N, C-alpha and C positions, 0 to 999 in steps of 0.2 A: 504492499498499498503507498502509495507516497505520501509527502509532510504535506501536502494539496489538502488533498485526501483526507488524511487523518485531523487538518486542525478544521476542515471541512465538518468533520463529521461533530469532532467537538465543539464546534460553535452550535450545531444541529440542536446538539444534546440540548448544553445551554438554552437552546431556543423552546425545546420542546418542554422544557424545565424548568420554564422560567417565572409562571408565580408561584412553585416552592421558593426559588431564589429569591426572590422580589418580598416572600411573605417571611421568611428565617431575615433578611436585613430589616424591613418593618419591626418585626418582634423586637429586636435588640435596640433597635433604635426608640422605641418607643418603653422599655423599658427603662435602656440610662434616663432617656429624658426624665420619665416617672422618680427616678433615684433623684435627677439635679433638681427638679422642683422641690420633691423633701427637703435635701442639704438645704435650698435654699431658702427657705420658711427655717433654718435650725440657724443661718447665716443671722447674726443681730450684730456684728458689729467689725473691726479693722482686723483684729485678730483671727477672727470668724473667719473672715474671706480672706485672708493672708496666710492662716497657717493651722485653719479647721479649728480654732478652740485648742490647740496644742494636748489634742485628748486622744489623741490614735494611740494604740501598745506595739513595742518594737515589732509585733509580727505581721499586724498592720501596715504598719510602715513599709515596713520591708519589701508585702508583696508589692504595696502601692508604688514602691520605690521598681521595682522588678518591671511590676507593667509597664511604667515609666519610660523606663530604659530597653527595653526589646520590643522595641519599635518596628517599623514596616522594615528596615533597612537590616534588622535581624531577618525576622519570619521571610521575608521576600527576597530582599536584595543579599544575602549572603546563601543562601537555596539557589542562585540564579547566578552567583557568581563558581561557587561550587563545580555548579553544573556544566558550566562555562568551561572553566579555568583547573577545575580540580583541585589536587591540593594548596597552589597560589591562592584560589577562594574562601580554602579555610582557614588561609592567615586574619581574615576579618572576624571571624569565631575564636581565634586567638588573642587579638589583641587585646576588642571589647573586654575580654574576661579580667587577665592581668590588670584591664586599666582600675578595676574596682580600687585591687590593693592599695595602689596609688591614693584613692581618694577613704580607703578604709585607713589608713596607717598614716597619711597628710594630713587631711583637713575635716573627715566627718566627728568626730569630737572636738574640735576647737570652735568649728565652725560655730556648732550650734549653740555652745559657752559665749563665741563672741558675741552674736549678733543677735538682731530680731525679727525680721522678715527677710531682706533681702541680700547680697553680696556687700551691696552699697552698707551698709549698716558695719561691718565687720572694717572697711577699711577707712568708717568717716571717724569710728571712735577718738583715733592718734591723729588725723590727717585733719585739714582745712573744710569743712563739711561740703561747701555747694561743686567747684570745682572736681573735688574727688566722687561726689554724688556724682554730678552730669555726666562723668565720664564713666563710668560701675552702669546707668543706667542706658547710657548709648550702646555698649558692651555687650550687654546681656540682649537689647533687643536687635542686632544685629546676629548675636552666635543663634537666638531662637528662630530667626528667619531664615538662616541657610538651615538649622535643622528640619524648622516645616515645611523648605522646596522638597525637602525626601517624603515626607510625609505625604505632601498633594501629590506628587509623582507616581509616588506608589496607590495613592485612591485611584487617581485617572484611571491606570493600565488597568488594577483590579474589576473594576465596576463594569471599567467597556468590555473584557473580556468575555467578564458574567452576562450582560445582558448586551453583546453582539453590535457594540456601538465602535466603527471603525472612523467616524469621521471627526475631524479636529477640533469640530463647533462640538460636538457630542462630548467628548470629552475636557476641551475648559468646562461646561457645563459641571461637567460632574465633580470638577478642582470645585468649581465657585458652591456646590450643594455641600460639600463635604465644610469649607468655610465658614459658608452661615451656621452649619451645626455645631462647628467650633465654636464660636461666637457666643451662640447659643447656649453651651455646655457651662461657660465660661463667666460669662455675664450674669445666670441665675446660681451658676449652684455655687460659684468661689472657690475655695481649696476643698472643701468638704464633699463638695460634690463630684468634685476633679476625683481627689482620690477615693471615693467609694466607685467611680467606674475603673480606675486605674487596677481597684483589684481585682474586679466583675473579669474584668478584661485580661489579666495575668492569669487566671485560675481555669479560663475560656483557651487560651492562649496553649499553658501547658497542658491541658487537656486531649487538645487538637494536636499539638505535638507529639504525645506521645499515643497517638493512635495512629497515626502516621507512620510513627517509627516503627512500632508493632507490624504493621501491614507491611514493612518495607523487609524488616526483618524477616516475617513467616515466609513470606516469598523465597527467601534465600536460604529456607531453614535456619536460621536465628546465625548462618554463616558468613563475618565480616571478613574474611578474606577471599569470600565468594562472589559478596556486595563489589567489593571493588576493581575487583577484576574485571567485574560482567562491564561494571562504567569506565574502565579505562579501555576496553574492546570496544564499549557502544560509543562512544565519546569519539574515535578512529584515529585519536593521539598516541595509544600507545600506551606501555610504561613512562611516557612522558608527563601524562597526566597526573601520575602518582607522586610524580615528584618534582622538588622547585622548579619555578624559572619558567615555565609556560606562559604564564603573564610578564612578571619581573624580569626574566632573567635573559630574556632576550639581548638588550643591549644596553650600554651603560646608566642612558637613562632612564630603561626601567627598572635598574637597579637601585640606583638612587631616588626612584618611585615608591618602591615599593621599603628602603629606607626611613625615607620619609612617613609614608605612611605608616608601616612600624611608631615614628616617634609620635605622632597626630594620635592615635588609636590609644595608647598609654598615659600620655599627658592628659586628654582632654577631659577624659569623664571630670576630672576633677576640678575643670573649672565651665562645667555647665551650668548654666543658672537653672534650666530644670530642675536640675537632681541636686542642687545644694540647697534652693528651698525645703526639700521634702524631708532637711535632719530638723529645719523648726517645726515640723508639725509633730514630733515627739516631747514630753514633758520636759525628759530632761537625756544631759549627755551622755548618762548609760543606755535608755532607752537609743538614740540616735548611731553608737557603738552597735549594741545588739540588731540595728536592725537592717546595719549593714550585713553581717553575718549572713543574714536571714535572705538580706539582695543575694551576698555571692553562691550560698549554699541552692538557689530555686537557677538563679541565672548563667550558675556554673552547668546545671542538669541541660538546660534549654542548648546551651550554645556546643554537649555533646551530640544533643539529639540533629543538629544541624548537620551530622553526618551527613544522616540516612533522608534527610530532604534532600540534601545540595547530590551526593553520591547516586542516590536511588531515581534521583530525576534525570543524572546522569544514566544511568546501568536502563531503563525503562523507559525514557525516549529520548529519540535521534534529536540530535544539534539541532538540525533543520526545522523539526519542530518549534521547538523554544526559543530559537531567534525570528521564525515567521509571526510565533506567537506576540515578542517583545525581544528588541534585539539587545537590552545591556541582560533581560534572564530574567528578568522581575514575574512572571507569570509561570515559573518551573514548579514551586512551590503547591500549586493551585492545579497545573495540570498532572501533576504526580497524584493527587487524590484521587482527577479524574480515571486517570492511567488502572489503579491499582483498583477502584471499583469496578474497569471496564468501560472503554469510550463507549458503548452503544448500550449501557446497561442503562439500567434506573439507580441504582446501587450507586452507580460511576456518578451521577448527578445530584445524588443526595450528598455524596462524599465534598463533591466539588462545590456545592454551593456553602455546605457545612465548615468547611475551608477557608474559604471565601468570607463565608461571614466574621469567622473570628480572628481574619485579618484585617477585615473591616477596622472590626473591631479595638484590633489595637491602633490602627492608623488614627481612630478617635480618641483614643484616650491617651495616645501621643501628643495630639495637636492642643489637644484640652491642657494639658501638662503645660507647654513650651508655651502657649499664649497666657495662661495664668501666668510664668514666669516673667515674661517678658510686660506686663501691664502693670504686674505687682511693679516691678520695677521703675516705671514709667511716674506713678503714681504716687508711689513712697521717696524713692533719690528725688526724681525729679519736681514732680507737681507739687507734695505737700514740702518738701525740704529747702529747694533750690528755689522755682516759683514764687510757692507761699513764706519762705521761710520758716519754715516750723508751725506755722498758724492755722495749717486746714485741719477738721476735724477729722473724727475717723470715718464719718458718714462721706465729708467730701471728699474724700480719699476712696474707699470703694468707687464714691460716683465715677470720678477719673479713673481708676481700673478700669471700669467699664467704657468709657468712650476710646482708652487704648487699647481696648479688644477690639472692638469694631474697627479701628484704625491697621492694626496690627494683622486681621483679619483678611483685610481686602487688600495689602499690600501681597501674603502670602499666596492670594488665591491666584493672582495677577503674575508673581515671577512664577508658582507651581504652574499655571498652564505653557510657561517656557520652556520649564524643567519636564516633561510629564516622559521624556523619551531616555532620560539619564538613568544608569544604574543607583539606583537608591540607596543600595550599600558605599559609595563611593559620596552622593552626596550628603549623606552623614558624616564621613568622614575628611568634608572640607569644613563641616561644623567643629567637629572634634579639631582639628587644624586651629580655627580659628579661637575657641577658646582656650586652648593652652598655650596660645601666644597674647595675648590680652589679658585674660584673665586670671593664670595659673601663675605666672611670675609675679603681678600685684597680691595674690591671696597669700603668697610663701612668704613674698618679703615682709609683709605684713605684719604675721604672725611669727615671725621665726626673728627676721634683721630689726637690730633696736634703732639704728642707725637711717633705716629707711623714711625717708622725706614726702610731703605731697608733689612736689615734683618733679620725683622719682617715681608715684604712681601716674603720675599724668602721663611722663613719658612712658611707661611700662606699656598704659593700656591704650594710647594711644597709637605709640611707636607699634604695635605687635598686630593692633588691628587695622593700621593702614595698610601693612608692609602685608599680611597675609588675604586681605579682600582683594590689594592691590594686582596679588601678583595669582588667584583664583582668575581675575578681571583677565589678564593678559594670557591665559593659560588654555589648552586643547579642553579643556571643560565647558567653558563659553565659548571657542568658536575655533575656527581652523580645523574639525574633525567631525566627521560624516554620524557621531554621536552627540554632538555639544550644542548648547544651547542655540546656536545660530550658526547652523551647519555650513548658510553658504555663502560665511565669507571669512577672513583669513586675519586677525588682528595679532597674535597669538605668539608673542616673542618667549616665554617662561615656558621651558618642555616638562618640567613636570606637571602632574595633575593634582598633585596634594603638595600645599607648600609650606608644611610643617617642617619641614629641613632647614630652611632656611629663618621662616618667621616666629618660630621659637626661642630658639637662639638670641634672636634679634630682640624680642621680648623682654627677657632676663637680660640682657646686654642693656637694655634704653633706663632699664627698672636703676641698674644699678648706676648706669651715667649722670641719669638725671638727679640720683641722690648725689654723689660723690662730686659733680657741680653746684649742686646748690647753697646757695646761701643763707637758706634756712635752717637754725638750730633743731636739733628733730627731741620730738616732746621725751623724754630720759623717762619721766614718771610717768606717762600716758602708760608707755610700753609696757612699763612694770604692769603696771593693772591690767593688763589686756593680757598679759602671760598668767599672770595669779587667773585672770578668769577665765582661759581657753585652757590651762589645764587644770583646773580645779572647779567650775562652773560656778563659783562665787558670784552672786551679781547678775546671772545669767536669767532675761526674762525667762 
């Protein structure tokens, strides 16, 4: 059977069972909207909107952190990358998981003790408030929008596959609908609603991934060697499919790209705004530390199962069919579900609909978390503390956050429409690079270097941000490549797809340089207070 015939059968099956697919989607959306409305009624003040009243247990927050972290990149992008590039695709899984150790060891507990609602709280504790909060808010919004691109691209691809939409206008409409849902979730439910949606989504995602993993292993009599061997053979690449270098070893540039990607993945998590704000939803630092431990266990199990998702897709589906469905492989996991159930069977269509509904749940939960992080930072850091100079009431802050949610939603819809054909795992890696370049150096310097000054913080944030975003704009991600945002033009002079290898050291360098060149005397007393507070929790909110 030809690739075109297989893809046509898959589309026909989706078409015949479209009422089932739409019903599953509608049930999830209605259920989560119900939870969001319920949570919105429990949201009484700013602490409820930003931090869920700090009432979530370590396990609940660990589950929600997992839900926030296991995004469309994890479920769709990594499965696609492994299905197309084998061993090199699995490097995303390793990088995302190792990154959690950095978050646990360096930032989880000190951040929970030092801040209140946002990253800007930590920086402003010992720096000049207005410039530092402006920089922190700007960085948070930019990183969140980069991450949102990936989720929007994943949503467009996924729903297009299920509903048989092939036109660009139809895909853009889907991205817009996801954006509208995201705005509703955040503006009504705040942190409480978002957290509950993320917890439910984490359970659904782990359950769906376990089911597919079990079915893949059952197909190969639980013999992983057979699975990997069949995947290598079916990929057309032979033994090279199971060895390093298929995607990142062909040239010196691709090897550098791999190093850049690895640095961005490992260091990026500790600077991601939507992950950092999750540490504020628990009552104390001990619970923050425990929630990260829970998250590591859940996330670790999930990333191990991506082996079955990616290599299972490579073993059971032709490379041509995966690429025909989506050039970057983002539909490999849903297509795998269809093939496991039987391409021409009702069971296959049910499995496709179920897994796709889970993936859609994943996207909605993560975009809600990202939008909440960026709108909170705008309202709390920029509006309340810079524009209103600390005179805004809690109700005014929440109102500003809701307006910011609408604005960020509109921007992410527009950019998501442009990014609909890019691999979502690669897009998330860009967000990691920007977070590690702008946020991480400033957080670490603030917590652990007593000489650090306001000028150092500003140079670090803006320097890392400008270089990271600038290099991305002039990279093959945006132009000069068939899979770029603008494939028909070429203004790419930076050869790497991930800027981390340049922008992350630059962020650290600018933080140091800004500090040593600063005429400002560091507030040693304030640093001593912050140090005691970050390590012991004394005086924490």
